[in-house]
NUVO-989117 format. One line per field, with one value per residue: chain; x, y, z of N, C-alpha, C, O in turn; residue number from 1; residue in three letters. Coordinates in Angstrom, 2 decimals, padded with zeros to 5 digits. Layout:
NUVO-989117
chaine (A/...)
nc1 (X/...)
nc2 (Y/...)
nc3 (Z/...)
cac1 (X/...)
cac2 (Y/...)
cac3 (Z/...)
cc1 (X/...)
cc2 (Y/...)
cc3 (Z/...)
oc1 (X/...)
oc2 (Y/...)
oc3 (Z/...)
num (NUM/...)
residu (ALA/...)
END
This chain:
NUVO-989117
chaine (A/A/A/A/A/A/A/A/A/A/A/A/A/A/A/A/A/A/A/A/A/A/A/A/A/A/A/A/A/A/A/A/A/A/A/A/A/A/A/A/A/A/A/A/A/A/A/A/A/A/A/A/A/A/A/A/A/A/A/A/A/A/A/A/A/A/A/A/A/A/A/A/A/A/A/A/A/A/A/A/A/A/A/A/A/A/A/A/A/A/A)
nc1 (-012.08/-009.46/-008.95/-007.49/-006.72/-004.57/-002.86/-002.40/-000.09/001.71/001.43/002.65/005.31/005.26/003.88/005.90/007.75/006.87/006.85/009.85/010.09/008.47/009.57/012.46/011.15/010.77/012.62/013.78/012.71/013.16/016.52/018.36/017.70/016.73/014.01/011.66/008.10/008.64/006.74/005.14/005.98/005.52/003.08/001.85/002.95/002.04/-000.40/-000.30/000.33/-001.50/-003.65/-003.46/-003.26/-004.99/-007.96/-010.51/-011.42/-010.23/-007.98/-008.62/-009.02/-006.41/-005.14/-007.16/-005.52/-003.46/-003.22/-004.00/-001.81/-000.56/-001.64/-001.58/001.48/001.49/001.02/-002.29/-005.16/-007.73/-008.62/-007.04/-007.29/-010.24/-009.76/-008.30/-010.92/-012.15/-010.88/-010.89/-013.57/-013.21/-012.01)
nc2 (001.05/003.72/005.94/008.20/009.05/007.59/007.61/005.90/005.37/005.91/003.61/001.93/002.40/003.65/001.80/000.03/002.10/002.15/-000.77/-001.40/000.91/-000.92/-003.07/-001.70/-000.89/-003.34/-004.76/-003.15/-003.09/-005.67/-005.40/-005.88/-002.92/-000.60/000.85/003.41/002.36/000.25/-001.44/000.04/001.20/-000.23/-001.46/001.38/002.44/000.33/001.31/003.73/003.35/001.96/003.98/005.26/003.26/001.49/-000.27/001.31/-000.09/-001.69/000.23/002.12/-000.21/-001.14/001.18/000.70/-001.56/-000.20/001.79/-000.62/-002.35/000.09/000.82/-001.66/-001.64/000.23/-000.56/-001.41/-002.82/-002.87/-000.79/-001.94/-004.60/-003.22/-001.43/-003.55/-005.68/-003.62/-003.55/-006.06/-006.38/-004.54/-005.25)
nc3 (-013.32/-012.11/-009.51/-010.08/-013.71/-016.07/-018.91/-021.32/-022.58/-020.48/-018.19/-017.61/-017.56/-015.56/-013.28/-013.75/-012.78/-009.79/-009.22/-008.27/-006.55/-004.75/-004.49/-003.54/-000.96/000.42/000.58/002.22/005.08/005.75/006.16/008.61/010.27/012.54/011.83/013.40/012.28/009.40/008.69/007.08/004.73/002.34/001.53/001.91/-000.37/-002.97/-002.00/-003.59/-006.20/-006.52/-007.13/-009.04/-011.10/-011.01/-009.78/-008.30/-005.85/-004.83/-004.80/-001.73/-000.76/-000.14/001.27/003.36/004.28/005.09/006.45/008.85/009.16/010.00/012.48/014.00/013.62/016.27/018.15/018.07/018.55/017.98/015.88/014.57/013.29/012.77/010.89/008.32/008.59/006.88/004.75/003.47/002.94/000.72/-001.04)
cac1 (-011.49/-008.02/-008.97/-006.74/-006.53/-003.55/-002.09/-002.29/001.67/002.80/000.74/003.88/006.76/004.59/003.82/007.28/008.13/006.38/008.02/011.15/010.15/007.98/010.74/013.61/011.09/010.23/014.39/014.55/011.95/014.14/017.03/018.44/018.00/015.58/013.25/009.84/006.87/008.12/005.78/004.30/005.71/004.93/001.86/001.26/003.88/001.52/-001.55/000.13/000.63/-003.20/-004.92/-003.34/-003.51/-005.88/-010.16/-010.54/-012.96/-008.52/-007.00/-009.69/-008.97/-005.12/-005.08/-006.94/-004.03/-001.44/-003.63/-003.65/-000.47/-000.36/-002.20/-000.09/002.50/001.13/000.03/-003.41/-005.50/-008.87/-008.03/-006.08/-008.26/-011.10/-008.79/-008.11/-011.28/-012.12/-010.18/-010.69/-014.71/-013.08/-011.67)
cac2 (002.04/004.18/007.04/009.37/008.77/008.21/008.15/003.95/004.98/005.77/002.62/000.43/002.80/003.84/-000.14/-000.38/002.37/001.11/-002.14/-000.44/001.69/-001.11/-003.83/-000.74/-000.72/-004.39/-005.29/-001.86/-004.60/-007.39/-005.16/-005.75/-001.88/-000.21/001.65/003.26/001.47/-000.42/-002.64/000.75/001.49/-000.96/-001.66/002.61/002.65/000.01/002.11/005.68/003.37/001.65/005.25/005.42/001.96/-000.42/000.02/002.31/-000.86/-001.92/002.02/002.46/-001.94/-000.77/001.92/-000.21/-002.22/000.35/001.85/-002.06/-002.36/000.56/000.54/-003.17/-001.76/000.92/-001.93/-000.50/-004.36/-002.71/000.00/-002.96/-005.42/-002.83/-001.49/-004.79/-005.41/-002.69/-003.39/-006.93/-005.47/-003.12/-006.18)
cac3 (-013.56/-011.10/-008.89/-011.31/-015.04/-016.60/-020.47/-022.15/-022.78/-019.21/-017.52/-017.71/-016.20/-013.47/-013.31/-013.99/-011.39/-008.27/-008.89/-008.29/-004.92/-003.89/-004.23/-002.44/000.34/000.47/000.87/003.51/005.82/006.10/007.28/010.06/011.10/013.33/011.09/012.87/011.30/008.44/008.21/006.32/004.26/001.36/001.13/000.82/-001.58/-003.57/-002.92/-004.15/-006.74/-007.34/-007.46/-011.26/-011.68/-009.77/-010.02/-007.14/-004.35/-004.41/-003.98/-000.91/-000.06/000.00/001.89/004.33/004.60/004.89/008.26/009.67/009.30/010.50/013.27/013.97/014.48/017.09/018.57/018.29/018.51/017.51/014.83/013.71/013.69/012.24/009.49/008.23/008.45/006.04/003.53/002.87/002.16/-000.64/-001.42)
cc1 (-010.87/-009.29/-009.49/-007.04/-005.25/-003.39/-001.73/-000.61/002.60/002.14/001.76/005.16/006.17/004.66/005.66/008.12/008.52/007.12/008.42/010.94/009.28/008.95/012.22/013.29/011.14/012.43/014.69/013.58/012.24/015.68/017.11/018.90/017.01/015.37/011.52/008.84/006.98/008.04/004.57/004.31/005.35/004.02/001.54/002.42/003.04/-000.60/-000.85/-000.51/-001.18/-004.26/-004.67/-003.67/-004.25/-007.05/-009.54/-011.13/-010.48/-007.69/-007.04/-008.57/-007.47/-005.11/-005.20/-006.28/-003.67/-002.38/-003.76/-003.05/000.13/-000.51/-001.52/001.51/003.10/000.76/-001.77/-003.94/-006.62/-008.77/-007.36/-006.56/-010.06/-010.91/-008.68/-009.90/-012.58/-011.84/-010.11/-012.95/-014.73/-012.72/-013.20)
cc2 (003.04/005.55/008.11/008.14/008.34/007.63/006.38/003.95/005.07/004.73/001.67/001.37/003.48/002.41/000.46/000.43/002.30/000.67/-001.51/-000.45/000.65/-002.39/-002.71/-000.91/-001.89/-004.94/-004.24/-003.06/-005.33/-006.92/-004.61/-004.15/-001.85/000.78/001.84/002.17/001.26/-000.81/-001.66/-000.06/000.76/-000.69/-000.24/002.63/001.76/001.10/003.25/004.81/003.14/003.11/005.12/003.68/001.30/000.02/000.72/001.59/-001.58/-000.59/002.19/000.71/-001.97/000.31/001.38/-000.86/-001.55/001.28/000.38/-002.22/-000.75/000.96/-000.59/-003.15/-000.16/000.43/-001.65/-001.47/-003.82/-002.17/-001.46/-004.14/-005.38/-002.47/-003.53/-005.56/-005.34/-003.07/-004.95/-006.84/-005.06/-004.16/-006.94)
cc3 (-012.54/-011.35/-010.00/-012.75/-014.96/-017.81/-020.44/-021.93/-021.81/-018.41/-017.22/-017.34/-015.77/-013.59/-012.23/-012.46/-009.89/-008.11/-008.09/-006.44/-004.57/-003.51/-003.41/-000.89/000.98/000.57/002.38/004.78/006.26/006.62/007.99/011.06/012.07/012.53/011.77/011.78/010.10/007.57/007.20/004.82/002.49/000.55/000.80/-000.40/-003.06/-003.34/-003.44/-005.25/-007.69/-006.95/-009.26/-011.49/-012.04/-010.47/-008.31/-005.33/-004.54/-003.48/-002.18/-000.04/000.74/000.46/003.52/005.37/005.10/006.38/008.48/009.72/010.56/011.93/014.63/014.42/015.52/018.22/018.86/017.54/017.73/016.05/013.56/012.25/011.95/010.48/008.17/007.66/006.79/004.93/003.28/002.96/001.18/-000.78/-003.29)
oc1 (-011.79/-010.00/-010.51/-007.39/-004.63/-004.16/-000.96/000.06/003.77/002.40/001.55/006.05/006.90/005.68/006.15/008.74/009.52/008.05/007.75/011.31/008.80/009.10/012.94/014.06/011.53/012.74/015.50/014.32/011.71/016.25/016.61/019.73/016.45/016.25/010.52/009.09/006.10/008.53/003.55/003.69/004.95/003.92/001.01/002.05/003.24/-001.51/-001.82/-001.67/-001.74/-005.43/-005.40/-004.54/-004.34/-007.07/-008.55/-011.25/-009.95/-007.17/-006.06/-007.75/-007.25/-004.98/-004.39/-006.31/-003.24/-001.75/-003.04/-002.96/000.90/000.46/-001.15/002.30/004.20/000.22/-002.25/-003.71/-006.60/-008.82/-007.33/-006.33/-010.57/-011.44/-009.42/-010.05/-013.28/-012.65/-009.03/-013.31/-015.76/-013.81/-012.98)
oc2 (003.44/005.97/008.59/006.96/008.59/006.66/005.81/003.06/004.66/005.18/000.65/000.79/004.39/001.92/000.86/-000.10/002.33/000.95/-001.00/-001.19/001.14/-002.69/-003.35/-001.01/-001.82/-006.14/-004.46/-003.93/-005.83/-007.70/-003.54/-004.01/-002.88/001.62/001.23/001.47/001.65/-000.86/-002.13/-000.90/001.49/-000.09/-000.07/003.11/002.26/001.35/003.72/005.10/003.63/003.08/004.95/003.28/000.61/000.59/000.58/002.15/-001.57/-000.42/002.32/000.68/-002.54/000.90/001.39/-000.84/-002.06/001.18/000.15/-002.55/-000.70/001.41/-000.32/-003.87/000.38/001.02/-001.75/-001.54/-004.27/-002.94/-001.69/-004.34/-006.12/-002.85/-004.17/-005.92/-006.10/-002.91/-005.22/-008.01/-004.99/-004.61/-008.00)
oc3 (-011.82/-012.27/-010.50/-012.77/-013.93/-017.75/-019.67/-021.39/-021.84/-017.30/-016.56/-016.73/-015.39/-014.08/-011.17/-011.54/-009.17/-007.35/-007.20/-005.54/-003.55/-002.32/-002.63/000.06/002.14/000.59/003.29/005.24/007.25/007.39/008.36/011.96/012.46/012.36/011.39/010.80/009.34/006.44/006.69/004.17/001.59/-000.52/-000.30/-001.47/-004.17/-004.13/-004.03/-005.54/-008.66/-006.58/-010.24/-012.26/-013.06/-011.57/-007.60/-004.24/-003.42/-002.37/-001.46/000.88/001.81/-000.61/004.45/006.60/006.13/007.43/007.51/010.90/011.51/012.54/015.78/015.03/015.61/019.15/019.99/016.33/016.58/015.09/012.35/011.06/011.11/009.44/007.42/006.49/006.12/004.03/002.76/003.08/000.50/-000.42/-003.87)
num (1/2/3/4/5/6/7/8/9/10/11/12/13/14/15/16/17/18/19/20/21/22/23/24/25/26/27/28/29/30/31/32/33/34/35/36/37/38/39/40/41/42/43/44/45/46/47/48/49/50/51/52/53/54/55/56/57/58/59/60/61/62/63/64/65/66/67/68/69/70/71/72/73/74/75/76/77/78/79/80/81/82/83/84/85/86/87/88/89/90/91)
residu (MET/ALA/ILE/PHE/ARG/LEU/ASN/GLU/LYS/TYR/THR/GLY/PRO/VAL/ALA/LEU/THR/ALA/THR/GLY/ILE/PHE/LEU/CYS/ALA/SER/VAL/LEU/PHE/PHE/LEU/PRO/VAL/GLU/ILE/PRO/HIS/LYS/ILE/THR/TYR/CYS/VAL/ALA/ILE/LEU/THR/LEU/ALA/SER/LEU/TRP/LEU/CYS/PRO/TRP/GLN/ILE/ALA/ILE/GLY/LEU/LEU/PHE/SER/ALA/LEU/GLY/ASP/GLN/MET/GLY/ALA/MET/GLU/ASN/LEU/PRO/GLY/GLN/MET/GLY/SER/PHE/ALA/LEU/ALA/HIS/ILE/MET/TYR)
END
């Protein structure tokens, strides 16, 4: 069960909207433009969508994964490893 409940008639549109926003963020990731911490945006968007669409374990796992990406962008290796370890535990 998701952290936030969503009426079943809205599940499809929310999933499509989240997918579209994720794809836009993914395109930004591959552009040769300097965007600070751009690796974090894609997983953060998936984390927000998963709060309504996925079981809570997956949502928390994606949150820790986004945190691990952010720690990696900040060149904090112990924080990155710890965050990814917690993400794997939650998955």
